TORLUM-308262 format. One line per field, with one value per residue (C-alpha): residue in three letters; z, x, y. Coordinates in steps of 0.05 Angstrom, whole numbers. Each point is the difference from the previous one (the first is absolute). Layout:
# residues N
residu [ALA;...]
Z [Z;...]
X [X;...]
Y [Y;...]
END
This chain:
# residues 534
residu [MET;THR;THR;LEU;TYR;MET;HIS;ALA;GLN;VAL;PHE;THR;ALA;ASP;ALA;ARG;ARG;ARG;ALA;THR;ALA;ILE;VAL;VAL;ARG;ASP;GLY;ARG;PHE;ALA;TYR;VAL;GLY;ASP;ASP;ASP;THR;ALA;ARG;ARG;ILE;ALA;GLY;THR;ASP;ALA;VAL;THR;VAL;ASP;LEU;GLY;GLY;ALA;THR;VAL;LEU;PRO;GLY;PHE;VAL;ASP;ALA;HIS;ALA;HIS;VAL;VAL;SER;THR;GLY;GLU;ALA;ALA;GLY;PHE;VAL;ASP;LEU;TRP;GLY;ALA;ASP;THR;ILE;ASP;GLU;ILE;GLN;ARG;ARG;ILE;ARG;GLU;PHE;ALA;GLU;ALA;HIS;PRO;ALA;ALA;THR;ARG;ILE;ARG;ALA;GLN;GLY;TRP;GLN;HIS;ALA;ALA;VAL;GLY;GLY;ARG;PRO;THR;ARG;GLU;LEU;LEU;ASP;ALA;VAL;VAL;ALA;ASP;ARG;PRO;VAL;TYR;ALA;ASP;ALA;TYR;ASP;LEU;HIS;SER;ILE;TRP;LEU;ASN;THR;ALA;ALA;LEU;ALA;GLU;THR;GLY;ILE;GLY;ASP;ASP;THR;ALA;ASP;PRO;ALA;GLY;GLY;MET;VAL;HIS;ARG;ASP;ALA;ASP;GLY;ARG;ALA;THR;GLY;LEU;VAL;ASP;GLU;THR;ALA;MET;HIS;LEU;LEU;VAL;HIS;PRO;VAL;LEU;ALA;GLY;PHE;THR;THR;ASP;ASP;ASP;ARG;ASP;THR;ALA;LEU;ALA;ALA;ALA;LEU;ARG;GLY;TYR;ALA;ALA;ALA;GLY;VAL;THR;ALA;ALA;THR;ASP;MET;GLY;LEU;ASP;GLU;ASP;ASP;LEU;ALA;ALA;MET;VAL;ARG;ALA;GLU;ALA;ALA;GLY;ALA;LEU;THR;ALA;HIS;ILE;ALA;GLY;HIS;TRP;ARG;VAL;ALA;PRO;MET;GLY;ASP;GLU;ALA;THR;ASN;LEU;GLY;GLN;VAL;ALA;ARG;ALA;VAL;GLU;LEU;ALA;ALA;SER;HIS;SER;SER;GLU;TRP;LEU;ARG;VAL;VAL;GLY;ILE;LYS;VAL;MET;ILE;ASP;GLY;THR;VAL;ASP;GLY;CYS;THR;ALA;ALA;VAL;GLY;HIS;PRO;TYR;SER;ASP;GLY;SER;ASP;PRO;GLU;PRO;VAL;TRP;SER;LEU;ASP;GLU;LEU;ALA;PRO;VAL;VAL;ALA;ALA;ALA;ASP;ALA;ALA;GLY;LEU;GLN;VAL;ALA;MET;HIS;ALA;ILE;GLY;ASP;ALA;ALA;VAL;ARG;ILE;ALA;ILE;SER;ALA;VAL;GLU;HIS;ALA;ILE;ALA;VAL;ASN;GLY;PRO;ARG;HIS;ARG;ARG;HIS;ARG;ILE;GLU;HIS;LEU;GLU;VAL;VAL;ASP;ARG;ALA;ASP;ILE;ASP;ARG;LEU;ALA;ALA;LEU;GLY;ILE;THR;ALA;SER;MET;GLN;PRO;VAL;HIS;ALA;ASP;PRO;ALA;ILE;GLN;ALA;ASN;TRP;ARG;ALA;VAL;LEU;GLY;ASP;ALA;ARG;VAL;ASP;ARG;GLY;PHE;PRO;TRP;PRO;GLU;MET;THR;ASP;ALA;GLY;ALA;PRO;LEU;VAL;PHE;GLY;THR;ASP;SER;PRO;THR;SER;PRO;TYR;ALA;PRO;LEU;PRO;ASN;MET;PHE;ILE;ALA;ALA;THR;ARG;ARG;SER;ALA;LEU;ASP;PRO;SER;LEU;PRO;ALA;ASN;ILE;PRO;ALA;TYR;ALA;LEU;PRO;LEU;MET;THR;ALA;ILE;GLU;HIS;ALA;THR;ARG;ASP;ALA;ALA;TRP;ALA;SER;HIS;ALA;ASP;GLY;SER;TYR;GLY;ARG;ILE;ALA;ALA;GLY;LEU;HIS;ALA;ASP;PHE;ILE;VAL;LEU;ASP;ARG;ASP;VAL;PHE;THR;ALA;ALA;PRO;ASP;GLU;LEU;LEU;GLU;THR;ARG;VAL;VAL;ARG;THR;VAL;VAL;GLY;GLY;ARG;THR;ILE;HIS;GLU;ALA]
Z [4169;-52;10;-58;25;-59;-22;51;3;30;23;2;33;-49;-65;-38;49;-33;-14;-5;20;51;-1;67;6;62;41;-51;-59;-62;-49;5;-63;-47;5;-61;15;71;-22;-43;54;55;-40;1;69;33;51;-29;42;-42;39;-40;-13;74;18;23;36;28;72;43;36;64;0;75;48;70;-17;66;34;-54;21;74;-9;-28;72;31;12;-67;14;-74;-16;74;-2;73;68;12;-59;19;69;-25;-43;54;52;-48;-15;74;14;-55;23;75;4;-39;47;-35;-55;-64;-45;-61;-46;39;-31;34;-19;34;66;0;-16;73;29;72;39;37;-66;-5;71;-4;-44;20;67;21;-54;-42;-63;-55;-55;-59;-42;-74;-18;51;27;64;49;52;63;58;74;4;-63;26;60;-41;-38;59;-27;52;15;6;-63;-39;-74;-47;-55;-56;41;56;59;0;67;25;35;66;-31;-3;-55;-44;-34;-69;-20;-67;-47;31;68;-27;-35;62;56;-24;-59;37;54;-52;-37;64;-1;-72;-19;-64;-10;4;-51;-47;6;-13;-63;-25;10;-40;-55;-6;-1;-54;-43;2;-15;-57;37;-25;28;56;22;76;32;68;10;65;24;21;-65;-44;36;-13;-76;0;32;-52;-57;26;2;-70;30;-26;-53;-10;-16;57;-6;71;29;66;50;25;63;24;65;19;-25;-70;14;23;-56;-50;31;-16;-73;3;25;-62;-43;32;-14;-70;-14;32;-24;-77;-29;-50;59;56;-7;49;-46;45;61;26;41;29;-7;28;24;-33;-15;38;65;-12;2;-76;-5;-40;-20;31;64;4;11;76;-2;12;-38;12;-9;-47;26;-37;-12;-61;40;29;-64;-55;27;2;-70;-26;30;-26;-67;-3;20;-60;44;-19;48;15;40;31;-11;3;14;-45;52;4;-76;-4;51;-41;-65;33;29;-70;-25;54;-21;-72;21;43;-43;-73;-55;11;-14;49;11;66;16;43;32;3;-23;22;10;-46;-33;-76;-1;40;-51;-51;45;15;-74;-18;49;-28;67;-5;30;36;14;21;-31;55;49;-46;9;13;59;41;-21;47;57;-49;-30;67;35;-62;-6;-61;-72;11;-4;-72;-22;45;-30;-67;-38;-73;21;14;-69;-34;32;-25;67;1;34;36;36;63;58;65;27;54;6;-56;-34;-46;-56;-62;-40;46;4;-76;3;43;-44;-62;29;65;30;63;-1;69;-18;-76;10;27;-45;-33;36;-52;-62;-45;32;-22;-51;-58;27;-45;28;70;-9;-31;60;45;-41;-49;35;69;-19;-34;63;39;-55;-19;-71;-30;41;9;-8;-74;-43;-45;-25;51;59;55;-19;52;-24;20;-35;12;-3;-46;-46;45;-59;-30;62;40;51;59;-24;24;71;-19;-45;24;-11;-25;-12;26;-28;30;-32;-45;56;13;75;-2;-38;14]
X [1562;-38;-19;-29;-45;-13;-29;-53;-74;-24;-73;-3;-70;-2;-42;48;2;63;71;66;50;8;46;15;34;12;-48;-61;-26;28;-30;-46;-5;37;74;26;-29;24;70;2;-31;48;61;68;17;-60;8;-37;-38;-25;-60;-5;-75;-17;-70;5;-58;-7;20;-62;-35;-31;-64;-12;55;27;74;35;-49;16;75;-18;-42;62;26;-66;-24;-33;-69;-20;-27;-7;-70;-6;11;49;44;-4;22;54;29;-4;32;58;14;1;49;45;-2;8;27;-61;-36;-65;-25;-33;-41;-41;-48;-50;-65;-66;-22;60;-16;-75;-9;11;69;16;62;2;17;62;17;3;62;30;-16;62;0;-50;-26;-33;-30;-30;-57;18;-46;33;-69;6;57;3;37;22;-11;71;-16;-68;37;53;-51;-40;-62;-46;-68;-26;35;-51;-11;17;-49;11;38;-6;37;-33;-25;-24;-68;30;23;74;44;12;63;-34;0;-31;3;4;14;62;22;-10;17;51;38;23;31;35;25;33;43;21;60;17;53;-53;-42;61;17;-73;-4;64;-25;-64;39;45;-61;-31;62;2;-73;-3;-36;27;-54;-53;-58;7;-71;9;61;13;57;46;-4;4;62;33;-15;28;65;6;-13;51;49;-14;-28;-73;-1;-74;-44;-48;-65;-30;-68;-3;-44;-60;-35;-68;14;-71;-3;5;54;50;-17;10;68;22;-16;36;63;-5;-4;66;34;-23;31;67;5;-8;62;6;15;-48;-64;-58;-60;-60;-36;-23;-63;-26;-75;-7;36;1;-50;43;-3;-74;20;-14;-59;-52;-73;-26;22;52;-20;10;-49;51;-7;59;2;50;61;-18;-70;-17;-11;70;32;-29;34;67;-6;-25;59;52;-31;-1;75;14;16;-22;-47;10;-59;5;-68;-9;-75;-54;-26;70;7;-65;28;65;-39;-48;60;30;-67;-4;72;-22;-61;39;64;-25;38;77;49;-12;25;-34;0;-34;41;-19;-74;-8;-78;-32;-67;-2;-37;55;52;-37;-2;74;18;-40;35;68;18;59;-12;60;-2;47;-5;38;-58;-45;50;-47;45;-24;-72;-36;-10;-15;-57;-25;-10;-40;-35;-45;-1;49;55;-17;22;64;59;-39;61;-30;-62;39;29;-62;-33;55;36;78;25;67;34;43;13;-12;67;14;-74;20;64;27;27;-37;6;-44;-47;-7;-9;-63;-24;4;-27;-38;37;42;74;5;-34;-8;-43;-58;-59;0;-37;-56;43;-44;35;69;37;48;69;21;-58;17;71;-23;-44;60;50;-28;-66;27;50;-57;-41;54;13;64;-20;51;53;-2;-46;13;58;-4;48;9;-18;44;35;-33;-7;9;28;-30;27;-56;-56;-59;-47;12;15;-53;-34;30;69;-11;8;71;22;60;18;73;10;-33;19;-23;18;47;37;3;-21;-9;30;-11]
Y [-1177;-40;-73;-42;-60;-45;-69;6;-13;65;11;76;11;57;12;-45;-58;-37;15;-35;53;59;57;34;67;42;-44;3;-39;33;-51;-60;-45;-44;-23;36;66;-6;-11;60;46;-30;13;-37;24;-30;-56;-58;-55;-60;-28;-62;-1;15;30;71;36;71;3;-16;59;-23;41;-8;-14;17;6;9;-50;-52;6;-3;-61;-38;-1;-26;-69;-20;-26;-2;-67;-22;-32;-25;27;-54;22;76;-18;-44;57;51;-47;-20;73;20;-57;20;73;0;69;31;50;-16;-48;28;-47;12;-37;-43;-16;8;-69;-30;31;-8;73;27;-20;12;21;-67;-33;41;-2;-74;3;67;31;37;53;36;-33;42;-39;36;-32;-11;59;47;21;-39;-14;-57;16;-47;24;32;40;25;23;32;40;17;-34;-26;-23;72;28;40;-21;58;15;-50;-50;-52;-33;-66;-28;-67;-12;24;68;-22;25;-63;29;10;73;25;61;68;-29;-33;62;43;-45;-50;31;63;-45;-42;61;24;-62;8;46;35;-53;-55;35;10;-73;-18;43;-30;-68;15;31;-61;-45;44;-3;-77;-7;51;56;69;47;-1;44;1;2;25;48;30;48;-54;-41;58;25;-65;5;69;-25;-55;46;48;-58;-23;-65;2;-53;3;61;12;39;11;10;37;-36;42;-28;19;43;21;70;30;51;-55;-42;57;16;-69;15;68;-38;-46;61;26;-66;-6;68;-21;-71;-5;-30;-56;-47;22;35;14;-2;-4;-24;-67;-13;-66;0;-71;-60;-72;-56;-51;43;14;75;17;42;-39;11;-63;-31;-55;-73;9;60;54;64;46;76;30;34;65;23;37;61;-4;-22;48;65;-37;-28;69;36;-48;2;77;-3;-45;-59;-72;-34;-76;-30;-69;-28;-77;-7;27;47;32;3;40;50;5;13;50;41;6;23;53;22;7;41;45;9;-7;-24;-17;-52;-59;-70;-22;-74;-52;-52;-77;2;-73;2;49;7;-1;67;32;-23;40;60;1;-14;61;45;-25;-32;-52;-69;-20;-75;-55;-69;-33;16;-48;-59;-60;-21;60;0;-48;49;56;-41;-26;68;25;-62;17;17;55;-51;-15;70;10;38;15;27;-4;33;64;5;-23;59;48;9;1;-64;-7;-56;-2;-47;43;-29;-18;-24;-46;-20;55;-47;22;-63;-42;58;-4;-76;13;56;-46;-63;20;-62;-1;18;-31;-66;-7;-64;39;15;68;58;21;-17;42;60;-18;48;-14;3;59;39;-16;22;65;16;-15;44;52;11;0;55;40;-2;37;53;-35;-22;49;-28;-76;-59;-15;-16;62;52;58;-38;-24;-62;-45;-73;-73;-61;-67;-71;-22;21;6;12;-68;-40;-37;47;-39;18;72;-28;-25;58;39;73;-4;72;63;71;64;66;-37;-29;-75;-9;-75;-59;-73]
END
């Protein structure tokens, strides 16, 4: 089947940035250019769609997402934007009252500044005491439990802290209900996973894909696959229900001995060999080197304003063999590193892999890079490491606590996107959903203005770091696809690639920047098939 889309304002994110017409044949772009040539190539039997001058963009590629978790969060109490304890309690109370049959309450999105940094179980008990409450922080690096949830997970005053994590305790040694990092992954998440069925995961994935279609996301790089999430994706692919391309990174956790760590890499190698279709690929591994600035768990070179100086989750000695093994196997390595000390560990691990394995084709990447020394940017650029960053994390509305806990000149260089490309490093944009909203257009607003999508009246966050809108969109489409070895498949509107594109209700390149927050996606096309129309 051939479809001709004409009378459009097409931004291609390709070498020729502009076009007015697209020809789609058998799910791929056959031609991108002018209307007259497109008519001749399409032929008289083509279905013609007159776009009436509408703006067309490549489908967005979320370079850092947690796809199934994004769908799951749609059924949680939404705490995003709740800036006081009272507001958090009100939302949880109202949800509990509206869902009296729910066995447990899940919530997501609380900010550290809203809870004074260290919330307690008593604050949740005050609104829901008769069933467990699990409230994820917005960054998904901490979880807040009420007393019933502590009992359900078996976490008590004497529960040992695993390496790289903490069960917080008060001055009397009692568990407060706050659980961080690897303690959350090892002590809480397995319990919650036991309550989740395959049907639940399938429903969550379907919800995420519906949201993606409406928002204009046609591909995502999943940063933290596990067996259950991957199985849901496999089922969706078999049913023909995947409406976004997914490139997945297998999560590798530090288990205390090298053999076990390398065993996780070996599993990723197996999965990469068996999942390599146009819709679902396992492309690499993901490691969490540190935590977050807001939780004072990111590994930084100088202490936080409260004097704390956390250790990284992975030491270089532990991480280097893992990165080298993945590199030797042809896997990509994605390394969560928010603090400058963690960034240095990530860079050094890649250096070690190059020294051990020699020349080869590599596209390793560091995720987040919120606090980073200028000298380390030059180091990562020289090694060809991709900087994977999330404009939405720089929203001024969520910066107060981030800046307060650092408390020094480091805040004046937070989220330094243009410094990456100035040094020659590849830069890609994503959202890290569900830690933040997945809608790409508000993300682009922040990238182009450094202003808040939540409260546009706030002052910009280091406005000198704002990027031209076209450049920002290229980082969130073309470059994000390149980073996962998909540059020959999607990410641009170019002949031969999958016909993945979106149509907007206005020209975002000539409109005032604030209109990005109001712009709607009126059509989403994936593989030549319209999956959303508004």
